[in-house]
C-alpha positions in Angstrom: 88.6 -54.8 -6.9 88.5 -51.3 -8.5 88.7 -51.2 -12.0 87.5 -48.7 -15.0 84.4 -50.8 -15.3 83.5 -50.3 -11.6 83.9 -46.6 -12.2 81.7 -46.6 -15.4 78.8 -48.5 -13.7 78.9 -46.2 -10.6 78.8 -43.1 -13.0 76.0 -44.8 -14.8 74.1 -45.2 -11.4 74.6 -41.8 -10.5 73.8 -40.3 -13.7 70.5 -42.3 -13.9 69.4 -41.3 -10.4 70.1 -37.7 -11.0 68.3 -37.4 -14.1 65.1 -39.0 -12.4 65.6 -36.7 -9.3 65.9 -33.6 -11.6 62.5 -34.5 -13.2 60.9 -35.4 -9.9 62.2 -32.3 -8.4 61.0 -30.0 -11.3 57.2 -31.2 -10.8 56.6 -33.8 -8.1 52.7 -33.7 -8.6 52.8 -34.9 -12.3 52.2 -38.6 -12.4 54.6 -39.1 -15.4 57.4 -37.5 -13.6 57.0 -39.8 -10.6 56.9 -42.9 -13.0 59.9 -41.6 -15.0 61.8 -41.3 -11.6 60.8 -45.0 -10.8 62.2 -45.9 -14.2 65.4 -44.2 -13.5 65.6 -45.8 -10.1 65.1 -49.1 -11.4 68.2 -48.5 -13.8 70.1 -47.2 -10.7 69.5 -50.5 -8.8 70.8 -52.3 -11.9 73.9 -50.1 -12.4 74.8 -50.1 -8.6 74.3 -54.1 -8.7 76.8 -54.0 -11.5 79.2 -51.8 -9.9 79.0 -53.9 -6.8 79.9 -57.0 -8.8 82.7 -55.2 -10.2 84.0 -54.1 -7.0 83.8 -57.4 -5.3 85.6 -59.1 -8.3 82.8 -61.3 -9.3 83.2 -62.3 -13.1 80.9 -60.8 -15.3 79.5 -62.2 -18.6 79.5 -65.7 -17.0 76.6 -67.6 -15.2 76.4 -67.1 -11.5 77.7 -70.2 -9.9 76.2 -71.5 -6.6 79.5 -72.2 -5.1 80.7 -68.5 -5.8 77.6 -67.1 -4.2 78.0 -69.2 -1.2 81.4 -68.1 -0.7 80.4 -64.4 -1.2 77.0 -63.6 0.2 77.2 -60.0 -0.4 77.6 -60.6 -4.1 74.2 -62.6 -3.8 72.7 -59.7 -2.0 73.6 -57.2 -4.8 72.5 -59.7 -7.3 68.9 -59.6 -5.9 69.2 -55.7 -5.9 69.9 -55.8 -9.4 66.9 -57.9 -10.1 64.7 -55.5 -8.5 65.7 -52.9 -11.2 65.6 -55.5 -14.1 62.3 -57.3 -13.1 60.5 -53.8 -13.0 62.1 -52.0 -15.8 59.8 -53.3 -18.5 56.4 -52.7 -16.5 57.5 -49.2 -15.4 58.5 -48.3 -19.2 55.1 -49.7 -20.3 53.3 -47.6 -17.4 55.2 -44.4 -18.5 54.3 -45.0 -22.1 50.8 -45.1 -21.4 51.0 -41.9 -19.3 52.5 -40.1 -22.2 50.4 -41.3 -25.0 47.0 -41.5 -23.1 45.6 -44.3 -25.0 42.1 -45.6 -25.1 40.8 -48.8 -24.2 42.3 -51.5 -21.9 45.5 -49.8 -21.6 43.9 -46.9 -19.7 42.4 -49.3 -17.4 44.3 -49.4 -13.8 43.5 -53.2 -13.7 45.8 -53.5 -16.9 48.6 -51.8 -15.3 48.3 -53.4 -12.0 48.4 -56.9 -13.5 51.6 -55.7 -15.4 53.3 -54.7 -12.1 52.0 -57.9 -10.4 53.8 -60.1 -13.1 56.9 -58.1 -12.4 56.6 -58.8 -8.9 56.2 -62.5 -9.3 59.2 -62.6 -11.5 61.2 -60.9 -8.9 59.8 -63.3 -6.1 60.8 -66.1 -8.4 64.4 -65.0 -8.5 64.6 -64.3 -4.8 63.4 -68.1 -4.3 65.6 -69.8 -6.9 68.8 -67.8 -7.3 71.6 -68.4 -7.7 70.3 -71.3 -10.0 67.2 -70.2 -12.0 65.7 -72.7 -14.4 65.5 -72.1 -18.0 61.6 -71.6 -18.2 61.9 -68.5 -15.9 64.4 -67.1 -18.5 62.0 -67.8 -21.4 58.9 -66.4 -19.7 60.7 -63.3 -18.5 62.3 -62.8 -21.9 58.9 -63.0 -23.5 57.3 -60.6 -21.0 60.1 -58.2 -21.3 60.0 -58.0 -25.0 56.0 -57.7 -25.0 56.2 -54.7 -22.8 59.0 -53.1 -24.7 57.2 -53.7 -27.9 53.7 -52.6 -26.7 55.4 -49.4 -25.2 57.2 -48.6 -28.6 54.0 -49.2 -30.4 52.1 -46.6 -28.3 55.1 -44.1 -28.5 55.3 -44.2 -32.3 51.7 -43.9 -32.8 51.6 -40.9 -30.6 54.5 -39.4 -32.2 53.0 -39.7 -35.8 49.7 -38.2 -34.5 51.6 -35.2 -33.1 51.1 -31.8 -35.1 53.4 -29.6 -33.1 56.9 -29.6 -34.3 58.4 -28.9 -30.7 56.4 -31.7 -29.3 57.7 -34.1 -31.9 61.2 -33.0 -31.2 60.7 -33.8 -27.5 59.2 -37.2 -28.1 61.9 -38.0 -30.7 64.8 -37.4 -28.3 62.8 -39.8 -25.8 62.4 -42.4 -28.3 65.8 -42.5 -29.3 66.9 -42.6 -25.7 64.8 -45.8 -25.0 65.5 -47.4 -28.3 69.2 -47.6 -27.8 69.0 -49.7 -24.5 65.5 -51.0 -25.4 66.8 -53.0 -28.7 70.5 -53.2 -28.5 70.5 -53.7 -24.6 67.8 -56.5 -24.9 69.7 -58.3 -27.4 72.9 -58.1 -25.5 71.8 -58.6 -21.9 68.6 -61.1 -22.6 68.5 -62.6 -26.0 72.3 -63.3 -26.4 72.8 -64.7 -22.7 69.8 -66.8 -23.1 70.8 -68.4 -26.3 74.4 -68.9 -25.3 74.2 -69.7 -21.6 70.4 -70.4 -21.2 70.1 -67.9 -18.4 70.8 -64.3 -17.8 74.7 -63.8 -16.8 74.9 -60.1 -15.8 75.8 -57.0 -17.5 78.5 -56.8 -20.0 78.3 -53.5 -21.9 74.5 -53.0 -22.3 74.2 -51.0 -19.0 76.3 -48.2 -20.9 73.9 -48.3 -23.7 71.2 -47.7 -21.2 73.3 -44.8 -19.8 73.8 -43.6 -23.5 70.1 -43.7 -24.0 69.5 -41.7 -20.9 71.6 -39.0 -22.4 69.1 -38.3 -25.2 66.4 -38.5 -22.7 68.3 -36.0 -20.7 68.6 -33.7 -23.9 64.8 -34.0 -24.2 64.3 -33.1 -20.6 66.9 -30.5 -20.1 66.8 -28.5 -23.6 63.0 -29.2 -24.6 61.4 -29.4 -21.2 60.0 -32.9 -21.8 58.2 -34.2 -18.5 58.4 -30.6 -17.2 54.9 -29.5 -16.7 54.4 -25.6 -17.1 51.1 -25.6 -15.5 52.6 -24.2 -12.3 54.4 -21.4 -14.5 51.1 -20.6 -16.1 49.5 -20.4 -12.7 52.0 -18.0 -11.5 51.5 -15.8 -14.6 47.6 -16.1 -14.4 47.8 -15.2 -10.8 50.2 -12.3 -11.6 48.2 -10.8 -14.4 47.5 -7.1 -13.8 43.9 -7.4 -15.1 41.0 -9.0 -13.4 40.4 -12.7 -14.4 37.7 -14.9 -13.1 36.9 -18.5 -14.3 33.4 -19.9 -13.7 31.4 -22.9 -14.8 28.2 -22.5 -17.1 26.2 -22.0 -13.9 28.6 -19.1 -12.7 30.4 -21.1 -10.1 34.0 -19.5 -9.6 36.6 -22.0 -10.3 39.8 -19.8 -10.4 40.7 -16.1 -10.0 43.8 -14.2 -9.8 45.5 -11.9 -7.0 44.4 -8.7 -8.8 40.7 -9.6 -8.7 40.8 -10.4 -4.9 42.9 -7.3 -4.4 40.3 -5.0 -6.2 37.3 -6.6 -4.6 39.0 -6.9 -1.2 38.1 -10.5 -0.7 40.2 -13.5 0.5 40.8 -16.4 -1.9 38.7 -18.8 0.4 35.7 -16.2 0.4 35.8 -15.9 -3.5 36.6 -19.5 -5.0 33.5 -21.7 -4.9 30.9 -18.8 -4.7 28.6 -17.7 -7.5 29.8 -14.7 -9.5 26.3 -13.2 -9.4 27.0 -12.5 -5.6 29.8 -10.1 -6.7 28.2 -8.2 -9.6 25.6 -5.6 -9.8 22.1 -6.9 -10.8 23.5 -10.4 -9.9 21.7 -13.2 -11.7 19.9 -11.0 -14.3 23.5 -9.7 -15.5 25.0 -13.3 -15.6 22.2 -14.8 -17.4 22.4 -11.9 -20.0 26.1 -12.6 -20.5 25.4 -16.3 -20.9 22.5 -15.9 -23.4 24.9 -13.5 -25.4 27.9 -15.8 -25.2 25.9 -18.6 -26.6 24.0 -16.6 -29.2 26.8 -14.4 -30.6 29.6 -16.9 -30.2 32.5 -17.4 -27.9 33.3 -13.7 -27.1 31.4 -11.0 -25.6 32.4 -7.4 -24.4 30.6 -5.2 -22.1 30.7 -3.2 -19.0 30.0 -4.9 -15.7 29.9 -3.3 -12.1 31.6 -5.5 -9.4 30.9 -5.0 -5.8 33.6 -5.0 -3.1 33.3 -6.3 0.5 32.1 -2.8 1.3 29.5 -3.0 -1.3 31.4 -0.3 -3.4 30.7 -0.4 -7.0 33.7 -0.8 -9.3 33.1 -0.7 -13.2 35.1 -3.1 -15.3 35.3 -3.3 -19.0 34.9 -7.1 -19.3 35.7 -9.6 -22.3 33.9 -12.9 -21.7 34.9 -16.1 -23.5 33.2 -19.6 -23.5 35.9 -22.1 -23.8 35.2 -25.9 -22.9 32.1 -25.4 -20.8 33.9 -22.5 -18.9 33.3 -18.9 -19.0 36.4 -16.7 -18.6 36.1 -13.1 -17.5 38.9 -10.9 -18.2 38.3 -7.4 -17.2 40.0 -4.0 -16.7 39.2 -1.4 -14.0 37.9 1.5 -15.6 36.7 3.5 -12.5 39.7 5.8 -12.8 39.2 6.1 -16.4 35.4 7.0 -15.9 36.2 9.6 -13.1 38.9 11.1 -15.4 36.2 11.0 -18.3 33.7 12.7 -15.8 36.3 15.2 -14.8 37.1 16.0 -18.6 33.4 16.3 -19.2 33.1 18.9 -16.4 36.1 20.7 -17.6 34.7 20.6 -21.2 31.3 22.0 -19.8 33.1 24.6 -17.8 35.2 25.8 -20.7 32.0 25.7 -23.0 30.2 27.9 -20.3 33.2 30.2 -20.3 33.4 30.3 -24.1 29.7 31.1 -24.4 29.9 34.0 -21.8 33.0 35.5 -23.6 31.0 34.9 -26.9 28.1 36.9 -25.3 30.4 39.7 -24.0 32.1 39.7 -27.5 28.6 39.9 -29.3 27.7 43.1 -27.0 31.0 44.6 -27.9 30.6 43.8 -31.5 27.0 45.4 -31.5 28.4 48.4 -29.6 31.1 48.7 -32.0 28.8 48.4 -35.0 26.6 51.1 -33.6 29.6 53.4 -33.1 30.7 52.6 -36.7 27.3 53.3 -38.0 27.0 56.5 -36.3 30.5 57.5 -37.5 29.4 56.5 -40.9 26.4 58.7 -40.6 28.5 61.5 -39.4 30.9 61.1 -42.2 28.1 60.9 -44.6 26.7 64.2 -43.4 29.9 66.0 -43.3 30.7 64.5 -46.9 27.2 65.9 -47.9 27.9 69.2 -46.3 31.3 69.5 -47.9 29.6 68.5 -51.3 27.2 71.4 -50.9 30.0 73.7 -50.1 32.2 72.6 -52.8 29.1 73.0 -55.3 28.6 76.7 -54.0 32.2 77.2 -54.7 32.2 75.8 -58.0 29.1 77.9 -58.8 30.9 81.1 -57.7 33.9 79.9 -59.7 31.8 79.6 -62.7 30.6 82.8 -62.3 33.7 84.3 -61.7 35.0 82.5 -64.9 32.2 83.9 -66.7 33.1 87.5 -65.5 36.7 87.2 -66.1 36.0 85.8 -69.7 33.6 88.8 -70.3 36.1 91.3 -69.1 38.7 89.7 -71.3 36.6 90.0 -74.3 35.9 93.7 -73.2 39.6 94.5 -73.0 40.2 92.9 -76.4 37.5 95.1 -77.8 38.8 98.1 -76.0 42.2 97.4 -77.2 41.0 97.2 -80.8 39.1 100.5 -80.2 42.3 102.1 -78.9 44.2 100.9 -81.9 41.7 102.3 -84.1 41.9 105.8 -82.5 45.4 105.7 -82.5 45.3 105.4 -86.3 42.8 108.2 -86.7 44.8 110.4 -84.7 47.9 109.8 -86.8 46.2 110.8 -89.9 
């Protein structure tokens, strides 16, 4: 029979599966993403089973009676589907917590995780064998196992949260923790502890499934908004391969581990011809040059800058300005092709030499002209000096003549004055 709870359970199943599939689709290669998908798949089985019970009209919140299951075998089948999810929820959650936190010791052992999954599988077989009537001892043991996995997982997650220094990483994990604490604590209380105390067995889902979906909303925020479970390695590799500068990563012995498309394009090699080879095979003075760089890196620190000539497939030499870094037993070469720069520099050098030569020639011509002009000026000065000297002598002669004339004029004037006086005297005598 259709009712609102059937619709809510169905939406929960679709939401849980969609979230897990989205994470898996974003990065299938990452182990954490695959395990998280299994966790959401387990929750999907649980929600789908609950939706089926709602649809078939089987009462929820009450013990499953053997009579009811015999009359409705489809309900029994969906009951077992739900147990697939419930039985493995705790073990998958613990596995996911181990992957996220990367703890040391026994948690990192594959045998430990295998034993956890084996216990869940045993509980599942137990339900398949005994349902619809399962004895109290099963619920007690399963409750202890479920709560133990839950507490252990939360311990690892909180310990990891406290050790994180990045604010962004803390925010990611905080939403994830909230999303798992809601169904983990409240859901466990409603679906495991309370039914066990009241009915001495699990009785199916009442409202804890919706708490699970509510918790997954917080996980969805962590995934969609902050990129939790999204590995950016593929993005970084695309950026790495798309860099416009040469990038080569080698081990301490010079074995090439990674490179980008620009390097292969410049050196005209295929990736399979380049990766796994010694870098000394592609540089001028091969081993000698690589040993020199290695020694300098170890001596002066983790960064070295210098020029290295790389060899193309056709053995053409291409000069690169290289910055080498030593990081975690890896040598990273980042270089820029300076062939065009050197050619332009050489061209400028020749132009400067040509201009210098032209300037020197112009300077020589100018010096010749200056010397000729200087000679002309000296001759002109000498000519002027001679003319001045001649004019001076001429003027001196004229001055002498004028002085002579002056003397004559002055003498005549004195004579005239005497004659005038004599005339006056004679006039006076004649008058008498």
